[in-house]
N, C-alpha and C positions, 0 to 999 in steps of 0.2 A: 095539776102538776104541778112543781117547782121547776124554775128556771134561775140560774145563777148568773150573771152577768160579770164577769172576770176581766180583769185589767190586760189589755193586749201588748202593754208594753211598762217598761219601768217609766217612774217620773212620780210626781206629787199632785196629788187632787187639785186641779185647781178649782172646780167646783160641781156641785153637784146639782143637777136643772129638774129633779123629780122629788114628790115627798109621799110618803107613806100613805097609800090608799088612791094615790093616782091610777088612772087607767091609760095606759101606755099601748102605742101600735107598733108591729115589726118596722124597725129602721129608726126607731126614734130616739135622740141623743138624750142618754140619762145622766151623763157624768162627763166631764173633760177632764183629759190627764196632760200636765204641763211636763215636757221632757225637753232639756235644753233649749230653753226659751220660745219652745214651738207646742202650740196646744194640740191635741188631738181628741177627736170627738169618741166616746162610747158608747154605740148604741145596741140595742137589745135585737136580737133574732127573732123574738118571739111575743105576741102580744099578749097582755095580763093585767095585773094589779100590782103596784108595787106594796111588797108585803114587810121588806125589813131593806134599811139602807144600813151597809157594815164599814161604811168610811164617811170621815167629816173633810173638809177642807183641808190642805196641805199635808195629808197623810201620805206616809210614803208607799209605792206601789212595787211590786216585782210582778212580772209577767205570771200570770194566773192567780193572781191575789182576788179572793171574791169580793166585789162592791156592792151589788143589790140584787137583792133576792124578789123573784113576781111569783105569783100564781099565775101560771100561764095558761091560756086557753087552750 
C-alpha cells in the first residue's frame, strides 16, 4: 500500500531528512517546511520504506502538495 506525505502548510521546503530506500517509523520526521521564518516538521503517519521523494530544498509548497511517497507496511 502506498502512503503519500503531503504538505500540511504553505511554505518552502527547508530540508528533506530522508532518502529513497530508508525505512521509517510512524511519527518520524521526513521533511521540514519553512513558513514565515518558522520551521515546521512534516512527519509520516505510517511506517514503511521511502519509495520516491517529489520535492527538493526550496521548492514552494501549498497545503496538500505531495512531498514523499512511501511503501507503507
